[in-house]
C-alpha positions in Angstrom: 260.8 -111.0 34.7 262.9 -114.1 35.1 262.7 -117.0 32.9 262.2 -120.3 34.8 264.6 -123.1 33.7 264.6 -126.2 35.9 267.8 -128.3 35.6 268.2 -132.1 36.1 271.1 -134.7 36.3 274.1 -133.6 34.4 272.8 -130.1 33.5 272.1 -129.4 37.3 275.6 -130.8 38.2 277.2 -128.5 35.7 275.4 -125.4 36.9 276.3 -126.3 40.7 279.9 -126.6 39.6 279.8 -123.5 37.7 278.3 -121.4 40.4 280.3 -123.0 43.4 283.6 -122.4 41.4 282.7 -118.9 40.3 281.6 -117.9 43.9 284.1 -120.0 45.8 282.7 -119.2 49.5 279.4 -120.2 50.7 277.7 -119.6 54.1 277.7 -123.1 55.4 274.5 -123.5 57.8 274.1 -126.2 60.4 271.1 -127.0 62.8 268.9 -125.7 60.1 265.7 -127.1 61.6 265.6 -124.5 64.4 266.4 -121.0 65.0 268.9 -119.4 65.3 270.7 -121.9 63.0 274.7 -121.6 62.8 276.2 -120.1 60.1 280.0 -119.7 59.0 281.7 -118.9 55.8 283.4 -122.0 53.9 285.4 -122.3 50.9 284.2 -124.9 48.5 287.1 -127.4 47.7 285.6 -129.2 45.0 282.2 -130.3 43.3 282.5 -133.8 42.0 280.8 -135.4 38.9 277.8 -136.5 41.0 277.2 -132.9 42.3 278.5 -133.5 45.8 280.2 -130.6 47.3 283.6 -130.9 49.3 284.8 -128.7 52.3 287.8 -129.0 54.5 286.9 -128.8 58.2 288.4 -129.3 61.7 287.4 -132.6 63.2 287.1 -130.9 66.7 285.0 -128.0 65.4 281.6 -126.9 66.6 280.5 -127.5 62.9 281.3 -131.1 62.9 279.9 -131.6 66.2 276.5 -130.1 64.9 276.7 -132.3 61.9 277.1 -135.2 64.2 273.7 -134.5 65.6 271.9 -133.2 62.6 273.5 -134.0 59.2 271.1 -131.7 57.1 272.9 -128.5 56.1 272.1 -125.4 53.8 274.8 -123.8 51.6 274.1 -120.2 50.6 276.2 -118.7 47.7 276.0 -115.1 46.5 278.2 -113.1 44.2 276.6 -109.7 43.9 279.1 -108.3 41.2 277.8 -110.9 38.7 274.3 -111.4 40.2 274.8 -115.1 40.6 273.1 -116.9 43.6 272.4 -120.5 44.6 271.2 -122.3 47.6 271.6 -125.9 48.3 270.1 -128.0 51.2 271.7 -131.3 51.4 272.9 -134.2 53.5 276.5 -133.9 55.1 278.8 -136.5 55.9 282.3 -136.1 57.8 285.0 -138.1 56.3 288.4 -138.7 57.8 289.8 -140.7 54.9 293.5 -139.9 54.1 293.1 -140.7 50.5 290.1 -138.3 50.1 292.2 -135.6 52.1 295.1 -136.2 49.7 292.9 -135.9 46.6 291.3 -132.6 47.7 294.4 -131.1 49.4 295.4 -127.5 48.3 298.2 -125.5 49.6 295.7 -122.7 50.8 294.4 -125.5 53.4 297.6 -125.2 55.3 296.5 -121.9 56.6 294.0 -123.7 58.7 295.8 -127.3 59.0 299.4 -126.2 59.9 300.5 -129.8 59.8 299.3 -130.2 56.4 297.6 -133.1 55.0 298.5 -135.2 58.2 297.1 -132.7 60.7 295.2 -134.8 63.1 292.3 -132.4 63.3 291.7 -132.5 59.4 288.5 -133.8 58.1 286.4 -133.3 55.0 282.8 -132.6 54.9 280.9 -134.1 51.7 277.4 -132.5 51.1 275.1 -134.5 48.9 272.5 -132.0 47.4 268.8 -132.8 48.2 267.3 -129.6 47.2 268.9 -126.9 45.2 267.8 -123.5 43.5 269.8 -120.9 41.5 269.3 -117.4 40.2 271.4 -116.2 37.5 271.4 -113.2 35.1 271.7 -113.5 31.4 274.3 -110.7 30.8 275.9 -109.8 34.1 275.3 -107.1 36.7 276.1 -104.0 34.6 274.0 -104.8 31.7 271.2 -105.9 34.0 271.3 -102.6 35.8 271.0 -100.8 32.5 268.1 -102.8 31.3 266.5 -102.3 34.7 267.0 -98.5 34.3 265.5 -98.7 30.7 262.6 -100.8 31.9 261.8 -98.1 34.5 261.9 -95.3 31.7 260.0 -97.2 29.1 257.5 -99.1 31.3 258.4 -102.3 29.5 258.7 -105.4 31.7 262.4 -106.5 32.3 263.2 -110.0 30.9 266.6 -110.5 32.1 267.2 -113.3 34.5 267.0 -117.1 34.6 266.2 -119.1 37.8 265.1 -122.6 38.5 265.1 -125.8 40.6 268.2 -128.2 40.2 267.6 -131.9 40.8 271.0 -133.8 40.8 
């Protein structure tokens, strides 16, 4: 059985930073009000001190067009190796500010934006969380699997994970 631990404010921001950094890539979903919604993998560039998540994106991409008509997105993070999971629903904003692009720039971004920081198609997406939930294990996947096996053999209930809502 999982322990419920809801997080607020700074504690929620720290958990979002921890999981987003550890997992790195999320499934970035747009047009989430209808089915099928659009989904693609995106690397999280940064999580700021207010809990906003930042991504590089092509200004001419379908994703940016979709955000232009509906700014609510869902981010789904999963790392099976450590049993770390997080989902965030939030309001997105497309930003073309050169200073922000400069601040967030990493050499890896050049793989998508061949002209570098001055690529005319570069933009960043800021996602401000409105609803977030996480699932985490206390001891990591291997110990959790051993505890599950022990629980099955002994008949005792598993008390291993922690999960909860996050309010930034």
